[in-house]
N, C-alpha and C positions, 0 to 999 in steps of 0.2 A: 932839174923843175927845183923848183925854187921852191921853198917852204923859211915861212918867216912867221914873228909876233911881235907885241907888243912890252915892254918893260915895263910902261908907266901904270898908274890906275889911278881910276879919280880917288876926292878926299872923303869922297861922301857914301862908298860904293870898298869891298871889300878886297882886293886886291889881291887876293889865293885865289880868286874865281874870276878878276876880270885885268889879270892876262897872267900869273904871273902861271897857273894851269897852261895855256897856251904855249908857256914862253918855256915851262918844263918839257911838254913832250916833244919841241921842238930842240932840245939837246937833245934827248934822248934816245929821242931817233937819227942824230946825228953819233949819239955812240955806240947803236947797236949797227947800223953802217959799219963806220969802222970797225968795229968787234970783230965782223961775220966778215973783214975782207975784202965787202963788196968792188971788183971793179964794174963798176957802169960801162959803157960805151959812150953816153952824153957826162956831161956836170951834174951833179947835186949840189945848187947850192943853198944857207941854212946861213938866215940872218935874227939879228930881235934890232927892233926899231925901241924909234924914243922920240914922246913926243906927239903919240899915236891919239892924246885926250884932247889936242888940243889945235888936234885940224889936219892930222897925217903928216905930223913933222918932215918926220925922221924920214919915211918910205918917200914920201914925194921927194925930198932931197935926193935921197941915193939917183930918184926911179931919172930926173929932171939930171942929173951929171955921169950918169955911166953910158960909156959912149957905144955910139950908134954900134959897132960891130960884137959890143959884148954884150947888148939888149936882145942881137936878134939874135942869142944864142939859146934864149929863154922860153919856155915855148907852156911853159904851164905856173902858176902861181897857190 
């Protein structure tokens, strides 16, 4: 499973709402998993993207450059 959020915001909006809250939630989830010592059978991935407000540039770059073998390991986002 893959969880992600973007780090940028639009200049006309409150970055705390879009998307600092999402970024904080992903970070807190990753920390909670670590603190609990959870050892899943499958990998968990956590990511933070740049340039989302400009057209999903960061996440698209990641996906487009991810080897097929790694991409096949992701079952949900």
